[in-house]
C-alpha positions as CSV (number, residue, x, y, z in Angstrom):
1,M,72.9,86.5,91.6
2,A,74.7,83.4,89.5
3,T,71.8,81.2,90.8
4,L,69.3,84.0,89.2
5,G,71.2,83.7,85.9
6,L,70.7,80.1,85.9
7,E,66.9,80.3,86.6
8,A,66.6,82.8,83.5
9,E,68.6,80.8,81.1
10,S,66.5,77.5,82.4
11,T,63.1,79.3,82.1
12,S,64.5,80.5,78.7
13,G,65.7,77.3,78.0
14,V,62.3,75.5,78.7
15,G,59.8,78.6,76.7
16,D,62.4,77.5,73.4
17,S,61.7,73.6,74.2
18,I,57.5,74.0,74.7
19,R,57.6,76.3,71.7
20,E,59.5,73.6,69.3
21,L,57.0,71.0,70.6
22,Q,54.1,72.9,70.1
23,Q,55.3,73.6,66.3
24,I,56.1,70.0,66.4
25,W,52.6,69.1,67.6
26,T,50.7,71.7,65.2
27,E,53.3,70.3,62.2
28,I,51.5,66.7,63.5
29,G,48.2,68.3,63.4
30,E,47.4,68.0,67.7
31,S,44.9,69.8,69.2
32,E,45.0,73.0,71.2
33,E,43.8,70.8,74.4
34,E,46.2,67.8,73.3
35,M,48.8,70.5,73.6
36,D,47.9,71.8,77.1
37,S,47.5,68.5,78.3
38,M,50.5,67.5,77.8
39,V,52.6,70.6,78.5
40,L,50.6,70.2,82.1
41,E,52.1,66.8,82.4
42,L,55.8,67.9,81.5
43,E,55.5,70.8,84.0
44,R,54.2,68.3,86.5
45,E,57.2,66.1,85.6
46,C,59.4,68.4,85.9
47,R,58.0,70.1,89.5
48,K,58.7,65.9,91.0
49,I,62.0,66.0,89.6
50,Y,62.9,69.9,91.5
51,Q,61.0,68.4,94.1
52,K,63.5,65.5,94.1
53,K,66.7,67.6,93.6
54,I,65.8,70.1,96.8
55,E,64.9,66.9,99.2
56,E,68.2,65.4,97.7
57,A,70.1,68.5,98.8
58,S,68.2,69.1,101.7
59,R,69.3,65.9,103.0
60,A,72.7,66.4,101.9
61,R,72.6,69.8,103.7
62,A,71.2,68.3,106.8
63,L,74.0,65.9,107.0
64,L,76.8,68.3,106.5
65,H,75.0,70.2,109.2
66,Q,74.9,67.1,111.2
67,S,78.4,66.5,110.7
68,V,79.9,70.1,111.7
69,A,77.8,69.9,114.8
70,A,79.5,66.1,115.5
71,K,82.8,67.3,115.3
72,E,82.9,70.6,116.7
73,A,81.1,68.8,119.7
74,E,84.0,66.3,119.6
75,V,86.3,69.2,119.4
76,A,84.6,71.1,122.1
77,S,84.8,68.0,124.2
78,L,88.8,67.4,123.5
79,V,89.2,71.1,124.2
80,A,87.9,70.8,128.0
81,V,89.3,67.2,128.4
82,L,92.9,68.3,127.1
83,D,92.4,71.7,128.4
84,E,93.5,73.6,125.3
85,R,91.2,76.7,124.7
86,N,93.3,78.4,122.3
87,L,92.4,75.6,119.7
88,Q,89.2,76.7,119.2
89,R,88.5,78.7,116.3
90,K,84.9,81.0,115.1
91,M,83.1,79.2,111.8
92,E,80.2,81.3,111.6
93,K,80.8,82.9,107.9
94,L,81.5,79.7,106.5
95,S,79.8,77.4,104.4
96,L,78.9,73.9,105.6
97,K,82.0,72.2,103.8
98,E,84.2,74.9,104.2
99,Q,83.7,74.6,108.3
100,L,83.6,70.9,107.6
101,A,87.1,71.4,105.7
102,S,88.1,73.5,108.7
103,V,87.4,71.3,111.6
104,D,88.9,68.1,110.6
105,P,92.5,69.0,110.6
106,L,91.8,70.6,114.3
107,L,89.7,67.3,115.6
108,E,92.4,65.6,113.9
109,N,95.2,67.4,115.9
110,L,93.4,67.1,119.3
111,R,92.8,63.3,118.7
112,E,96.4,63.0,118.5
113,M,97.3,65.3,121.3
114,R,94.8,62.9,123.1
115,K,96.3,60.0,122.4
116,E,99.7,61.5,123.4
117,R,98.4,62.7,126.8
118,L,96.9,59.0,127.2
119,R,100.2,57.6,127.0
120,Q,101.8,60.2,129.2
121,F,99.1,59.6,131.7
122,A,99.5,55.7,131.6
123,E,102.9,56.1,131.8
124,V,103.1,58.3,135.3
125,L,100.4,56.4,136.9
126,S,101.7,53.6,135.9
127,Q,105.1,54.3,137.6
128,I,103.0,55.8,140.9
129,E,101.0,52.5,140.8
130,K,104.6,50.3,140.6
131,I,106.2,52.4,143.5
132,K,103.3,51.8,145.3
133,A,103.0,48.4,145.1
134,E,106.6,48.0,145.7
135,M,106.4,50.1,149.0
136,E,103.9,47.9,149.8
137,G,105.5,44.6,149.1
138,G,103.1,43.7,146.4
139,F,106.2,43.0,143.9
140,S,109.6,41.4,143.6
141,Y,110.6,40.9,140.4
142,P,113.3,43.3,138.5
143,H,109.9,44.3,136.2
144,P,106.6,43.4,137.2
145,P,104.1,43.1,134.5
146,T,102.3,45.9,133.4
147,N,98.3,46.0,134.4
148,D,95.8,48.0,132.7
149,V,95.7,51.4,134.7
150,K,92.4,53.3,135.5
151,I,92.2,56.7,134.1
152,E,90.3,59.8,134.3
153,Q,89.1,60.4,131.2
154,D,87.2,63.5,131.5
155,D,90.5,65.3,133.0
156,L,93.4,64.9,130.6
157,S,95.1,68.4,131.2
158,V,98.7,69.5,131.6
159,R,97.5,70.4,135.0
160,K,96.8,67.2,136.2
161,L,99.3,65.3,134.4
162,T,101.9,68.0,135.7
163,E,99.8,66.5,139.9
164,Y,100.4,62.9,139.1
165,Q,104.7,64.0,137.8
166,L,105.0,65.7,141.2
167,Q,103.4,62.7,142.8
168,L,105.6,60.2,140.9
169,K,108.2,62.8,141.4
170,D,108.1,62.7,145.5
171,L,107.4,58.8,145.1
172,Q,111.1,58.3,143.7
173,K,112.2,60.1,146.4
174,D,110.4,58.3,148.6
175,K,111.4,55.0,147.4
176,S,114.9,56.3,147.0
177,D,114.9,57.2,150.8
178,R,113.7,54.1,151.2
179,L,116.1,52.2,149.3
180,R,118.9,53.9,150.9
181,K,117.7,53.3,154.6
182,V,117.2,49.5,153.3
183,L,121.0,49.5,152.0
184,E,122.0,51.4,155.9
185,F,120.5,48.7,157.5
186,V,121.3,45.6,155.8
187,N,125.1,47.1,155.8
188,E,124.6,47.5,160.0
189,I,123.4,44.1,159.9
190,Y,126.3,42.9,158.0
191,S,129.1,44.7,160.6
192,L,127.2,43.5,163.4
193,C,126.7,39.5,162.0
194,G,130.4,40.2,161.0
195,L,131.2,41.3,165.0
196,L,128.9,38.4,166.7
197,E,129.7,35.9,163.9
198,V,125.9,35.6,163.3
199,D,124.9,34.1,159.1
200,F,124.2,37.4,157.6
201,R,122.5,35.3,155.0
202,K,120.0,33.3,157.1
203,T,119.3,36.9,159.3
204,V,118.3,38.8,156.3
205,D,116.5,36.0,154.5
206,S,114.2,36.0,157.4
207,V,113.7,39.2,157.1
208,H,113.1,39.4,153.0
209,P,114.9,37.1,150.1
210,S,115.4,39.9,148.1
211,L,117.6,41.8,150.6
212,H,120.8,39.8,150.0
213,D,122.7,39.5,146.7
214,N,120.6,37.0,144.5
215,G,122.0,37.4,141.1
216,G,119.2,39.9,140.1
217,K,116.4,37.6,140.1
218,L,114.5,40.3,142.8
219,S,114.3,43.5,143.3
220,T,115.5,44.9,146.5
221,N,112.0,44.9,148.9
222,I,111.3,48.2,150.4
223,S,108.1,47.7,151.7
224,D,107.0,49.1,155.3
225,S,107.4,45.4,156.4
226,T,110.7,45.0,155.5
227,L,112.3,48.3,157.1
228,E,110.5,47.4,159.9
229,G,111.5,43.3,159.9
230,L,115.4,45.0,159.3
231,S,114.9,47.7,162.4
232,Q,113.9,44.8,164.3
233,T,116.9,42.6,163.4
234,I,119.0,45.4,163.8
235,L,117.8,45.7,167.4
236,K,117.6,42.5,168.4
237,L,121.4,41.9,167.0
238,E,122.6,45.4,169.0
239,T,120.7,43.5,172.5
240,E,122.7,40.3,171.8
241,K,125.9,42.6,170.9
242,K,125.1,44.8,174.2
243,I,125.0,41.6,176.3
244,R,128.3,40.0,174.9
245,K,129.8,43.6,175.7
246,E,128.4,43.8,179.2
247,K,129.6,40.0,180.0
248,L,133.0,40.7,178.2
249,L,133.7,43.9,180.2
250,Q,132.5,42.1,183.5
251,A,135.3,39.1,182.8
252,A,137.5,41.3,181.8
253,E,136.9,43.9,185.5
254,S,136.6,40.3,187.4
255,L,140.2,39.0,186.0
256,L,141.7,42.5,186.9
257,D,140.6,42.2,189.9
258,L,141.5,38.6,190.6
259,W,144.8,38.7,189.3
260,N,145.7,41.6,191.3
261,L,144.5,39.8,194.3
262,M,146.4,36.3,193.6
263,E,148.8,37.9,192.2
264,T,148.8,36.4,189.0
265,T,152.0,35.4,187.0
266,D,152.1,37.2,182.9
267,E,152.5,33.8,182.2
268,E,148.7,32.5,183.1
269,K,147.9,36.5,182.3
270,K,149.2,36.2,178.2
271,Y,146.1,34.2,176.9
272,Y,144.1,37.1,178.2
273,R,146.2,40.2,178.5
274,E,145.8,41.2,174.3
275,T,141.9,41.0,175.0
276,I,141.8,42.7,178.0
277,S,143.8,45.7,176.4
278,I,141.5,45.9,173.5
279,V,137.9,45.7,176.5
280,G,140.5,48.9,178.3
281,S,141.6,50.5,175.2
282,L,137.8,51.0,173.7
283,E,135.3,53.3,176.2
284,H,132.4,53.5,174.6
285,D,132.6,50.8,171.8
286,I,134.6,47.5,171.0
287,G,134.8,47.1,167.3
288,C,137.2,44.6,166.8
289,P,136.6,41.4,165.0
290,G,136.4,38.6,167.0
291,V,136.0,40.3,170.6
292,Y,132.5,39.4,170.7
293,L,132.8,36.0,170.0
294,L,131.0,33.5,172.4
295,E,134.4,31.0,172.5
296,T,136.0,34.2,173.6
297,I,133.6,35.3,176.3
298,E,133.5,32.0,177.7
299,K,137.1,31.2,177.9
300,M,137.3,34.2,180.0
301,E,134.3,33.7,182.0
302,G,135.9,30.2,182.6
303,E,139.0,31.3,183.4
304,V,137.1,34.2,186.2
305,E,135.6,30.7,188.0
306,R,138.8,28.8,188.2
307,L,140.5,32.1,190.0
308,T,137.4,33.0,191.9
309,N,137.7,28.9,193.4
310,L,141.0,29.5,194.1
311,K,140.6,32.9,195.9
312,A,137.9,31.2,197.9
313,T,140.5,29.1,199.5
314,R,143.5,31.9,200.0
315,M,140.2,34.7,201.0
316,R,141.2,34.0,204.5
317,E,144.6,34.6,204.6
318,L,143.8,38.2,202.5
319,A,141.4,38.9,204.9
320,L,143.4,38.6,207.8
321,I,146.8,40.3,206.2
322,R,144.3,43.3,205.1
323,R,142.7,43.3,208.7
324,T,146.1,43.6,210.0
325,E,147.2,46.3,207.8
326,L,144.1,48.3,209.2
327,E,145.1,47.4,212.8
328,E,148.5,49.3,212.2
329,I,146.9,52.3,210.4
330,C,144.7,52.4,213.1
331,R,147.3,51.8,215.6
332,T,149.9,54.4,214.1
333,A,146.9,56.8,214.4
334,H,145.9,56.0,217.3
335,I,142.2,54.9,215.9
336,E,140.0,52.1,217.3
337,P,139.3,49.9,214.1
338,D,136.1,48.3,213.5
339,M,135.2,45.2,215.9
340,S,132.8,43.7,212.7
341,T,136.3,42.6,211.0
342,A,138.0,41.5,214.0
343,P,140.0,38.3,213.8
344,E,138.0,36.2,215.2
345,N,134.8,37.7,213.4
346,V,136.6,37.5,210.0
347,S,136.9,33.6,210.6
348,A,133.7,32.9,211.5
349,L,132.0,34.6,209.0
350,I,133.8,32.9,206.2
351,D,133.7,29.7,207.8
352,S,129.5,30.3,208.3
353,G,129.1,31.5,204.2
354,I,126.9,34.4,205.6
355,V,128.9,37.0,204.0
356,N,130.9,36.9,200.6
357,S,134.2,36.7,201.1
358,S,134.7,39.2,198.5
359,E,132.3,41.5,200.1
360,L,134.0,40.7,203.7
361,L,137.3,42.0,202.1
362,A,135.4,45.1,200.0
363,S,134.6,45.7,203.4
364,I,138.0,45.4,205.2
365,E,139.3,47.6,202.1
366,L,136.7,50.3,202.8
367,Q,137.7,50.3,206.2
368,I,141.4,50.9,205.5
369,S,140.7,53.9,203.1
370,K,138.3,55.4,205.5
371,A,141.0,54.7,208.2
372,K,143.7,56.6,205.7
373,E,141.6,59.6,205.2
374,E,141.0,59.7,209.0
375,T,145.0,59.8,209.3
376,I,144.9,62.5,206.9
377,V,142.3,64.5,208.7
378,R,143.8,63.9,212.1
379,K,147.7,64.4,211.0
380,E,147.7,68.3,212.1
381,I,146.7,67.3,215.8
382,M,148.5,64.1,216.0
383,D,152.0,65.4,214.6
384,R,151.1,68.1,218.1
385,V,150.1,65.3,220.4
386,N,153.3,63.5,219.2
387,K,155.8,66.8,220.3
388,W,153.6,66.8,223.3
389,L,154.2,63.2,224.3
390,T,158.1,63.7,223.4
391,A,158.0,66.5,225.9
392,C,156.2,64.5,228.2
393,T,159.2,61.7,227.5
394,E,161.9,64.2,228.3
395,E,160.3,65.6,231.3
396,N,160.2,62.0,232.6
397,W,164.3,61.8,231.5
398,L,164.7,64.9,233.5
399,E,163.1,64.0,236.5
400,D,165.1,60.7,236.0
401,Y,167.9,62.9,236.1
402,D,167.2,65.5,238.6
403,Q,167.0,62.1,240.9
404,D,170.2,60.5,239.9
405,P,172.7,61.2,243.2
406,N,175.8,60.9,240.5
407,K,174.3,63.5,238.1
408,Y,177.5,65.7,238.6
409,I,180.2,63.4,238.8
410,A,182.3,63.0,236.0
411,G,182.4,59.9,233.8
412,R,181.6,58.7,230.4
413,G,178.3,61.0,228.8
414,F,178.5,63.4,231.3
415,H,178.8,66.3,229.5
416,L,175.9,64.7,227.5
417,N,173.5,64.5,230.1
418,L,174.2,68.0,230.8
419,K,173.4,69.2,227.5
420,R,170.2,66.7,227.3
421,A,169.3,68.3,230.5
422,E,169.3,71.2,229.2
423,K,167.5,71.1,226.2
424,A,165.0,69.2,228.2
425,R,164.6,72.1,230.7
426,A,163.8,74.1,227.3
427,I,161.3,71.6,226.4
428,V,159.6,71.1,229.7
429,S,159.0,74.7,230.2
430,K,157.0,74.9,226.8
431,I,154.6,72.0,227.7
432,P,151.8,74.2,229.7
433,D,151.6,76.4,226.5
434,M,151.7,73.5,224.0
435,V,148.7,71.6,225.7
436,D,146.7,74.7,225.4
437,K,147.7,75.4,221.6
438,L,146.8,71.4,221.4
439,M,143.4,72.3,222.9
440,N,142.2,75.0,220.9
441,K,143.3,73.1,217.9
442,I,140.9,69.9,219.1
443,F,138.2,72.4,219.4
444,V,138.2,73.8,216.2
445,W,138.7,70.4,214.6
446,E,135.4,69.1,217.1
447,N,133.8,72.2,215.9
448,E,134.2,71.6,212.4
449,R,133.0,67.8,212.7
450,Q,130.8,67.6,215.3
451,M,132.2,64.8,216.8
452,P,134.8,64.6,219.2
453,F,138.7,63.8,219.2
454,L,139.4,59.8,220.0
455,Y,142.9,58.7,221.1
456,D,142.5,55.0,221.4
457,G,138.8,55.5,222.0
458,V,139.0,57.9,224.5
459,S,138.5,61.7,224.3
460,L,141.7,63.6,223.8
461,V,140.4,66.7,225.4
462,S,139.6,64.4,228.8
463,I,143.2,63.2,228.6
464,L,144.9,66.4,228.0
465,E,142.6,67.8,230.8
466,E,143.5,64.9,233.2
467,Y,147.3,65.8,232.7
468,K,147.1,69.4,233.4
469,L,145.0,68.3,236.5
470,L,148.1,65.4,237.4
471,R,150.8,68.3,236.4
472,Q,149.4,71.1,239.1
473,Q,148.7,68.0,241.4
474,K,152.7,67.1,240.8
475,E,153.7,70.9,240.9
476,E,151.7,71.4,243.8
477,L,153.5,68.0,245.9
478,K,156.9,70.0,244.5
479,R,155.9,73.0,246.0
480,R,154.9,71.5,249.4
481,Y,158.2,69.3,249.4
482,R,160.3,72.2,248.6
483,E,158.6,74.2,251.7
484,Q,158.8,71.2,253.9
485,R,162.7,71.2,253.0
486,K,162.9,74.7,253.8
487,L,161.8,73.9,257.4
488,Q,163.2,70.8,258.4
489,N,167.0,72.9,256.7
490,M,165.3,75.6,259.2
491,F,164.6,72.9,262.3
492,L,168.3,71.2,261.9
493,K,170.2,74.5,262.1
494,G,168.4,75.7,265.0
495,K,169.5,72.3,266.8
496,E,173.1,72.7,265.0
497,T,173.6,76.1,266.7
498,V,172.2,74.4,270.3
499,Y,174.0,71.2,270.6
500,G,176.3,71.9,267.6
501,S,177.1,69.7,264.2
502,K,177.1,65.7,264.5
503,W,178.9,65.3,261.3
504,S,182.5,63.6,261.4
505,P,185.1,65.7,258.7
506,R,187.5,62.2,259.5
507,R,184.3,60.2,258.4
508,N,183.7,62.2,255.5
509,T,187.4,62.5,254.8
510,N,188.0,58.7,254.7
511,F,185.1,58.5,252.5
512,R,186.7,56.9,248.9
513,G,184.1,57.1,246.2
514,K,183.4,53.5,244.9
515,P,182.2,53.5,241.3
516,N,178.0,53.2,240.8
517,A,176.5,51.5,238.1
518,N,177.4,53.6,235.4
519,G,180.9,53.7,235.6
520,S,181.3,56.9,237.8
521,M,182.4,57.9,241.0
522,T,179.9,58.9,243.9
523,S,181.3,61.3,246.1
524,A,178.8,61.0,249.0
525,S,179.0,57.8,251.7
526,P,176.8,55.1,251.3
527,Q,174.3,56.1,254.5
528,L,173.8,59.3,252.8
529,F,172.9,58.0,249.2
530,L,170.2,55.4,250.8
531,L,168.6,58.2,252.7
532,R,168.4,60.3,249.3
533,S,167.3,57.6,247.4
534,R,165.1,56.8,250.2
535,D,163.5,60.2,250.3
536,S,163.1,60.8,246.5
537,D,162.2,57.4,245.4
538,A,158.8,58.1,246.7
539,Y,158.3,61.3,244.5
540,S,160.2,60.1,241.8
541,K,158.3,57.1,241.4
542,E,154.6,59.0,241.2
543,I,156.1,61.6,238.6
544,R,156.8,58.6,236.4
545,R,153.6,57.4,237.1
546,L,151.8,60.5,236.5
547,S,153.9,61.6,233.4
548,S,152.9,57.7,231.3
549,T,153.4,58.2,227.8
550,S,150.5,55.6,227.4
551,L,148.3,58.8,228.8
552,N,146.5,56.5,230.8
553,F,145.9,59.2,233.1
554,A,143.8,59.6,236.0
555,P,143.5,62.5,238.4
556,M,145.1,61.4,242.3
557,S,143.2,60.8,245.1
558,R,143.0,62.5,247.9
559,E,144.7,59.4,249.9
560,D,147.5,58.9,247.2
561,T,148.6,62.9,247.4
562,T,148.3,62.5,251.7
563,S,150.5,59.3,251.5
564,L,152.6,60.6,248.9
565,F,153.5,63.4,250.7
566,T,153.9,62.1,254.2
567,S,156.1,59.1,252.9
568,I,158.2,62.9,251.4
569,T,157.6,64.4,254.5
570,S,158.4,61.5,256.8
571,S,161.7,60.5,254.4
572,E,163.2,64.1,255.3
573,S,162.3,64.6,258.9
574,E,164.4,60.9,259.1
575,S,167.3,62.2,256.9
576,P,169.6,65.4,257.3
577,P,169.3,67.7,254.8
578,F,171.2,66.8,251.4
579,T,173.0,69.8,249.4
């Protein structure tokens, strides 16, 4: 409406001006044609002016449209890049100048926001690149030079920035873990270098110069190659430590063995006793300073070598002593010792050098250990064997006692012999049952171990069987002897009945007893004593031979039995009965 009013006012003003010009022209005397021509000229000039103004206004409008469109496009681009959709505004009902005035603050805000986002992206990406470079070993300076970071300009959203920040956080955590691991590795290397007396600085310098205290000139390198180098260095030091530990333990063990073997004095031990006590008190690891020194190990190995050389000169004597101990154990247990280490073999083996003297001594020690174990295993049966042998000894004594013609003559030890004879008879009566139980024990022992029970290399069962057989033969001989005596007594009584007795009372009463070897007095005539001793001598000798404690029993042959029985009967036939 305002535009129409201006147009009407303008038209009214133009008409008045034309009428005023016409009046002037009339007063001047211009013709109608000239006046129409000048009016037309005026109209043409006015149209040109309007046209020019229209063109100027159109150009201004186009420029405004273009500016508004460009800024709106920039706003749209920034909104898309920054992902800020809430900042867009609708401006269809506004004029171009109003639209331009409205879009300028928004655009400026978006530009500032983009600038800030670029700074944030640059800072985050720079830190990411820096940490990656540190992990790759690219930077060694405390503040590496800042390089232009390549930023993706088409996505500056908060979401993208958050992704980079999370990536940076993960990298920072990885960096922290690597740094902690590097410090742990360095501390471990420092500890190992202290134990092994190795130059720590030179050791870590071989991995990377930044790993020791350098006054802040270099940042601690945390690259994969550094971690790998530290790990390999620790492995090398651990291997060296293990080698030295094995040498140390071996030297300490050898020293202890040699000390025990050589009976080393405390004065000689005092230089190594502390080190060996440290080694012996720590089962899993040795962490005391100075223990792993090469000098300590070399000294201990030198002492081991010295004692080893000294041991070689004494080994023969030690081996023979231990062999003697083995033979004594075997003799006591009635076990056959291993002949491979017999004294003559020991000397030959040591002189020839075929077998190491330590191995030979260890073999003898093993044989001693086995002999002791065998002694324990055989103890129950051997106790019974000893009881049996004791009973056999009593049996032999009783047989000798029974054959003694002066056993009932009072004298020194008379009552003691009677008591012993009484006990001996009680023991001898138990021998058969004792032998049977012993054999049953042996059978059980042999069945459990699937091996024979040997006594001085001979089967004990066979020895007992031979003993039982000999005992039966002895009992049979005694029985026959008693029967023969009865027959002879009957024969002599018959002769006395027919011819009368030939004994001379005067001869018996005139005989005076004389002291025998034991100091007791004999109560029989010398002729009668000789006859008695003669007819009992063969039997008693045979009994003693059969009951020998060496257990070297052998069954009597038929000829031996016949000769013994003949000697007994012949002696009885020649001598009068002795009651």
